[in-house]
C-alpha positions in Angstrom: -21.2 32.2 -18.4 -21.0 28.5 -18.4 -19.0 26.6 -15.8 -18.6 22.8 -15.7 -16.7 20.7 -13.2 -14.9 17.4 -13.9 -13.4 15.2 -11.2 -11.3 12.1 -11.4 -11.6 10.3 -8.1 -8.6 8.0 -8.7 -6.3 11.1 -9.1 -8.3 13.4 -6.9 -8.0 15.8 -9.8 -10.4 18.6 -10.7 -10.6 20.4 -14.0 -13.0 22.9 -15.4 -14.7 24.1 -18.6 -15.6 27.7 -18.7 -17.6 29.0 -21.6 -19.1 32.2 -22.9 -22.5 31.1 -24.2 -23.0 34.5 -25.9 -20.0 34.0 -28.2 -19.8 30.3 -28.2 -16.1 30.0 -27.0 -14.8 27.9 -24.1 -11.6 27.2 -22.3 -10.5 24.2 -20.2 -8.5 24.7 -17.1 -6.0 22.1 -15.9 -7.3 19.5 -18.4 -6.6 15.8 -17.9 -5.3 13.6 -20.8 -8.7 12.3 -21.5 -10.1 15.2 -23.4 -13.2 13.4 -24.8 -15.1 14.4 -21.6 -14.6 18.1 -22.4 -15.4 17.7 -26.1 -18.7 16.0 -25.3 -19.7 18.6 -22.8 -18.8 21.4 -25.0 -20.8 20.0 -27.8 -23.8 19.4 -25.5 -23.7 23.0 -24.3 -23.3 24.5 -27.7 -19.8 25.9 -27.2 -16.5 25.3 -28.9 -13.2 24.8 -27.1 -10.9 27.5 -28.4 -8.4 27.6 -25.5 -6.9 25.7 -22.7 -4.6 26.6 -19.8 -2.6 25.1 -16.9 -2.0 26.7 -13.5 1.4 25.0 -13.4 3.4 22.0 -14.8 1.6 19.2 -13.1 3.4 16.3 -11.3 0.6 13.9 -10.6 -1.2 13.3 -13.9 -0.6 13.7 -17.7 -1.9 17.1 -18.8 -4.3 17.2 -21.7 -3.3 20.7 -22.9 -1.2 19.5 -25.8 -3.9 17.0 -26.8 -6.5 19.8 -26.9 -4.1 22.1 -28.8 -3.5 19.4 -31.5 -7.1 18.1 -31.8 -9.0 21.4 -31.6 -6.4 24.0 -32.4 -7.0 25.5 -29.0 -4.8 28.3 -28.0 -2.7 27.5 -24.9 -2.3 30.1 -22.2 0.8 29.0 -20.3 2.8 30.5 -17.4 5.8 32.5 -18.4 6.8 32.9 -14.7 9.5 31.1 -12.7 12.3 31.2 -15.2 13.2 29.5 -18.4 13.6 26.1 -16.8 9.8 26.1 -16.0 8.6 26.6 -19.6 6.6 24.1 -21.6 9.1 22.9 -24.2 6.4 21.6 -26.6 4.6 25.0 -26.8 6.7 26.2 -29.7 4.9 23.8 -31.9 1.3 24.9 -31.0 -0.6 28.2 -30.7 0.2 29.6 -27.3 0.6 32.8 -25.3 2.9 33.1 -22.3 1.2 34.8 -19.4 2.5 36.5 -16.2 1.4 38.3 -13.1 -1.2 41.0 -13.8 -1.8 39.9 -17.4 -5.4 39.6 -18.6 -7.1 37.7 -21.4 -10.7 37.1 -22.5 -12.8 34.2 -23.6 -15.7 36.0 -25.1 -17.1 38.2 -22.3 -15.2 36.3 -19.5 -12.1 38.1 -18.2 -9.2 36.1 -16.9 -6.7 38.0 -14.6 -3.5 36.2 -14.0 -2.1 36.1 -10.5 1.5 34.7 -10.0 1.2 32.4 -6.9 4.6 30.6 -6.5 5.2 28.2 -3.7 4.0 24.9 -4.9 6.0 25.5 -8.0 8.0 28.5 -9.2 5.7 29.0 -12.3 2.4 28.5 -10.5 -0.4 30.9 -11.5 -4.0 31.4 -10.5 -6.9 32.9 -12.5 -9.3 35.4 -11.2 -12.4 35.5 -13.4 -15.0 38.1 -14.1 -18.2 37.6 -16.1 -18.1 41.1 -17.6 -21.6 40.8 -19.1 -23.0 40.5 -15.5 -20.7 42.6 -13.4 -17.4 44.4 -13.2 -16.5 42.6 -10.0 -14.7 39.2 -10.1 -16.6 36.1 -9.5 -14.0 33.5 -8.4 -10.4 32.2 -8.5 -9.1 29.0 -10.1 -6.3 28.3 -7.7 -4.7 25.2 -9.1 -2.4 23.7 -6.5 -2.0 27.0 -4.7 -4.9 27.0 -2.2 -7.0 24.0 -1.6 -10.1 23.6 0.5 -8.5 23.5 3.9 -4.9 23.3 2.8 -2.2 24.7 0.5 0.1 23.2 -2.1 3.2 21.4 -0.8 6.5 23.2 -1.7 8.8 20.1 -1.3 7.9 18.1 -4.5 10.6 19.7 -6.6 13.3 18.7 -4.0 11.9 15.3 -3.1 10.7 14.1 -6.5 12.9 16.0 -9.0 15.9 16.6 -6.9 16.1 20.4 -7.0 18.1 21.0 -3.8 17.0 23.8 -1.5 13.8 24.3 -3.4 11.5 23.1 -0.6 12.5 25.9 1.8 12.5 28.5 -0.9 9.1 27.3 -2.1 7.7 27.5 1.4 8.8 31.1 1.7 7.3 31.9 -1.6 4.1 30.2 -0.5 3.9 32.5 2.6 4.3 35.6 0.4 1.7 34.3 -2.1 -0.8 33.7 0.7 -0.4 37.3 2.0 -1.7 38.4 -1.5 -4.5 35.8 -1.3 -5.7 37.2 2.0 -6.3 40.6 0.3 -8.8 39.1 -2.2 -12.5 39.7 -1.6 -14.1 37.2 0.8 -17.0 36.6 -1.6 -14.7 35.1 -4.3 -15.5 31.4 -5.0 -12.5 29.1 -4.9 -12.0 26.3 -7.4 -8.9 24.2 -6.7 -7.3 21.5 -8.9 -7.3 18.8 -6.4 -9.4 17.3 -3.5 -9.0 14.9 -0.7 -6.6 12.0 -1.4 -4.2 14.1 -3.5 -0.4 13.9 -2.7 0.0 17.6 -3.7 -0.9 18.6 -0.1 -1.2 17.0 3.3 -4.7 17.8 4.6 -7.0 18.5 1.6 -10.7 18.7 2.3 -13.3 16.6 0.5 -15.6 19.5 -0.4 -15.1 20.4 -4.1 -15.1 24.2 -3.7 -15.0 26.9 -1.1 -14.7 30.7 -0.9 -11.8 33.0 -0.2 -13.5 34.3 3.0 -14.2 30.8 4.4 -10.6 29.7 3.8 -9.4 32.8 5.6 -11.4 31.6 8.6 -10.6 27.9 8.6 -7.6 27.1 6.5 -4.6 26.3 8.9 -2.1 27.8 6.5 -3.8 31.2 6.4 -3.7 31.6 10.1 0.1 32.3 10.1 1.2 35.9 10.2 5.0 35.1 10.5 7.1 33.5 7.9 9.4 31.3 10.0 6.8 29.3 11.9 4.7 29.0 8.7 7.7 27.5 6.8 8.3 25.0 9.6 4.6 24.0 9.8 4.3 23.6 6.0 7.3 21.4 5.5 6.5 19.3 8.5 4.7 16.0 8.0 4.7 16.0 4.2 4.4 12.5 2.9 6.9 10.9 0.5 5.8 11.8 -3.0 5.0 8.9 -5.4 7.9 7.9 -7.6 6.1 8.7 -10.8 5.9 12.4 -10.0 9.4 12.9 -11.4 8.3 11.3 -14.7 5.1 13.5 -14.9 7.1 16.7 -14.4 9.3 15.7 -17.4 6.5 14.5 -19.5 4.3 17.6 -19.0 7.2 19.9 -19.6 8.5 18.3 -22.8 5.0 17.3 -24.0 3.0 14.1 -23.7 2.7 11.7 -26.6 -0.6 12.1 -28.3 -3.0 9.2 -27.6 -3.5 8.6 -31.3 0.3 8.0 -31.6 0.4 5.2 -29.1 0.8 1.7 -30.4 -2.2 -0.6 -30.3 -2.3 -2.8 -27.3 -3.0 -6.4 -28.4 -4.5 -9.5 -26.9 -2.0 -12.3 -26.4 -2.9 -15.9 -26.2 0.1 -16.7 -24.0 1.1 -20.0 -22.7 2.7 -20.3 -19.2 6.1 -20.9 -20.7 5.8 -17.9 -22.9 4.8 -15.6 -20.0 7.7 -17.0 -18.0 10.0 -16.1 -20.9 8.7 -12.5 -21.0 9.5 -12.2 -17.3 13.0 -13.6 -17.8 13.5 -11.0 -20.5 12.8 -8.2 -18.0 9.1 -7.6 -18.8 6.7 -6.5 -16.0 3.5 -8.6 -15.7 0.8 -7.1 -13.6 -2.1 -9.3 -12.4 -5.2 -7.0 -11.8 -7.4 -9.6 -9.9 -8.5 -9.1 -6.3 -5.9 -9.8 -3.6 -7.8 -12.9 -2.4 -7.9 -14.4 -5.9 -4.2 -13.7 -6.4 -3.2 -15.1 -3.0 -4.8 -18.5 -3.8 -3.0 -19.0 -7.2 -0.9 -16.9 -9.5 1.9 -17.2 -12.0 5.4 -16.9 -10.4 7.0 -13.5 -11.0 3.7 -11.5 -11.5 2.8 -8.5 -9.3 -0.7 -8.1 -8.0 -2.2 -4.5 -8.2 -6.0 -5.0 -8.0 -8.0 -2.8 -10.4 -9.8 -0.7 -7.9 -9.7 3.0 -6.8 -6.0 2.7 -5.7 -4.9 1.1 -8.9 -3.5 4.3 -10.4 -1.7 5.4 -7.3 0.1 2.1 -6.8 0.9 1.6 -10.5 2.6 5.0 -10.3 4.7 3.8 -7.4 5.6 0.4 -8.7 5.7 0.3 -12.5 9.0 0.9 -14.1 8.3 3.3 -17.0 11.4 2.1 -18.9 10.4 -1.6 -19.1 7.8 -3.3 -21.2 4.5 -4.0 -19.4 2.0 -6.7 -19.8 -1.3 -7.1 -18.1 -3.4 -10.0 -16.8 -7.0 -8.8 -16.8 -10.6 -9.4 -17.7 -11.0 -8.4 -21.4 -14.0 -6.2 -20.4 -11.7 -4.0 -18.3 -9.0 -3.4 -21.0 -10.1 0.1 -22.0 -10.6 1.2 -18.4 -7.2 -0.1 -17.2 -5.4 1.5 -20.2 -7.2 4.7 -19.5 -6.0 4.8 -15.9 -2.4 3.8 -16.8 -2.2 6.4 -19.5 -3.6 9.1 -17.1 -0.1 8.9 -15.4 1.9 8.3 -18.5 2.4 4.6 -18.4 2.3 4.1 -22.1 4.6 1.1 -22.4 1.9 -1.5 -22.4 2.8 -4.2 -24.9 -0.2 -6.5 -24.5 -2.6 -8.2 -22.3 -3.7 -11.7 -21.5 -7.2 -12.8 -20.4 -7.1 -13.6 -16.7 -8.9 -16.9 -17.4 -5.5 -18.2 -18.4 -4.7 -18.8 -14.7 -7.5 -21.3 -14.6 -6.2 -22.9 -17.8 -2.8 -23.2 -16.2 -4.3 -24.9 -13.2 -6.1 -27.4 -15.3 -3.0 -28.1 -17.3 -1.0 -28.8 -14.2 1.3 -25.7 -14.5 3.1 -24.9 -11.3 1.6 -21.8 -9.8 2.4 -19.9 -6.6 0.4 -18.7 -3.6 0.8 -17.0 -0.2 -0.9 -17.5 3.1 -3.3 -15.1 4.9 -3.7 -15.4 8.7 -5.6 -13.5 11.4 -4.1 -11.6 14.4 -4.5 -14.5 16.8 -2.3 -16.9 14.6 0.1 -14.0 13.8 0.6 -13.3 17.6 1.6 -16.9 18.2 4.1 -17.0 15.4 5.5 -13.6 16.3 6.0 -14.5 20.0 7.6 -17.8 19.1 10.0 -16.1 16.7 8.8 -18.1 13.7 8.4 -15.1 11.4 9.9 -11.8 10.5 7.4 -9.0 10.6 7.4 -6.4 7.8 5.3 -3.2 8.1 4.7 -1.5 4.8 2.6 1.4 6.1 3.7 5.0 5.7 5.9 6.8 8.2 3.1 8.7 9.9 1.2 5.4 10.6 4.3 3.7 11.9 5.0 6.6 14.2 1.6 6.3 15.7 2.2 2.8 16.8 3.6 -0.5 15.4 4.1 -4.2 16.2 7.1 -4.9 18.4 10.3 -5.7 16.5 8.7 -5.1 13.1 10.8 -3.9 10.2 9.4 -0.8 8.5 9.7 -0.3 4.8 6.8 1.7 3.1 5.2 -0.2 0.2 6.3 2.4 -2.4 10.0 1.9 -1.4 9.9 -1.9 -1.1 11.3 -2.7 -4.6 14.4 -0.5 -4.0 14.9 -1.8 -0.4 14.1 -5.5 -1.1 17.7 -6.5 -0.2 17.1 -5.3 3.4 14.4 -8.0 4.0 15.9 -11.1 5.6 15.3 -14.5 3.9 16.0 -16.8 6.9 12.4 -16.7 8.1 8.9 -16.6 6.6 7.8 -13.0 6.1 4.7 -11.8 7.9 3.7 -8.6 6.0 1.1 -6.1 7.2 -0.3 -2.6 6.5 -3.3 -0.9 8.1 -6.1 -3.0 6.5 -4.4 -5.7 4.5 -4.7 -4.2 1.1 -1.2 -2.7 0.7 0.4 -5.7 2.3 -1.3 -7.9 -0.2 0.5 -6.0 -3.0 3.7 -6.3 -0.9 3.2 -10.0 -0.6 3.0 -10.3 -4.4 6.2 -8.2 -4.7 8.0 -10.4 -2.2 6.9 -13.6 -4.0 8.0 -12.2 -7.3 11.4 -11.5 -6.0 11.9 -15.1 -4.8 10.7 -15.1 -1.2 9.3 -18.6 -0.8 7.3 -18.2 2.5 5.2 -15.0 2.6 2.2 -14.5 4.9 -0.3 -11.5 4.8 -1.8 -10.3 8.1 -5.6 -10.3 7.3 -7.2 -7.1 8.5 -3.8 -5.6 9.1 -2.7 -3.5 12.0 -6.2 -2.3 12.7 -7.3 -5.9 13.3 -4.2 -6.4 15.4 -4.9 -3.5 17.7 -8.6 -4.3 17.9 -7.7 -7.7 19.3 -5.7 -6.0 22.0 -2.3 -7.3 21.1 1.0 -5.6 22.1 2.4 -2.7 20.2 5.2 -0.2 20.5 4.4 3.5 20.5 7.0 5.9 19.0 7.2 9.1 21.1 8.9 12.4 20.6 7.8 12.7 16.9 
């Protein structure tokens, strides 16, 4: 048996290739949209991808199952559990087999036993695998978003992201029942989840890539509960707001993602400032991918700054409107990487890109550009105490509850666009987050929406607290 692990740090997503070296066949479990990595590995290992499967309809990335089916004729093993509304609509056009609890299928000598594990989603399944050439006992379980290292899948995404009323409580109860079955599995089984630390599909995922059933029984907080009611309360409590793009991903992965080969070519544009301004007036989105410091010093009015770093995918998913044309300001050497990351969450509406050097050209040509200030805690304290600025905190609710600057307004970054009208315009806006990174994005959003005087707190709330300045603690949470 061959087992290969693939991990996308930006999505905290794990996928796997399992191959039978004796027969030369292989299957990919929970594939990402970028299937070239699996094809390269399969070729290098001397196996052929003949199948692919998903543990559930994913909400946080575009699945590569359809891509594999169309490019390699791989047969798809897809969940038939959860009701008709949780079927993959595109499956009728590819070779597939619907699977349910207790079903088995083989990839060469490798046996896959299906275990229906609802809770995170109604159709969720896990796969218990046995290398029958070696033993008649199972080796491990691919748990998808059911059981993670140190955590379990959140049951509230369908209600919060998709709007299925009442599904959070129902899902939590289903999760409790699924975990009781999980507890009966042999302790020695290896555990291979679909996500790691940083994923929004749970609230306390561990950074270790794999575990065992026995270890999770000992240390996983969710497996310590023996009564349903307190478990449901604990599971639903403290779940973060899901990124806005999750609703789009559910729809895309259900109906079937566009094949990468069918996407239009993204072209380089030699845009003048007036032409770029015209694009913005026509409703286009223009994202500047430079660092926050570079953007703060000089940028084209109306552009949004999402630096191309590890957090790029996450914030693009929160802030990009999937229904509006998108243009990028970037270094040409990063085009393929940026497009790869955007397409991993289904942002396919990129119409073109402009070399970031155009900003320097605009400066030399005397084009009017914009900027915002960055100040430290000492200067910020003076301005706050004198009432010169309005303080905007863009951290998440849990961070706010732990403590915040007195009289600050709280709007999480991911919700700022939709709540922009709540931000007053009679004073300069002093925006902050924990470290200054998210607030830099917020500053660009405020500037793009017409706020003239925007200031970013350098070092964020951490720097504020480290300097010993006053804060308000929220109690009773």
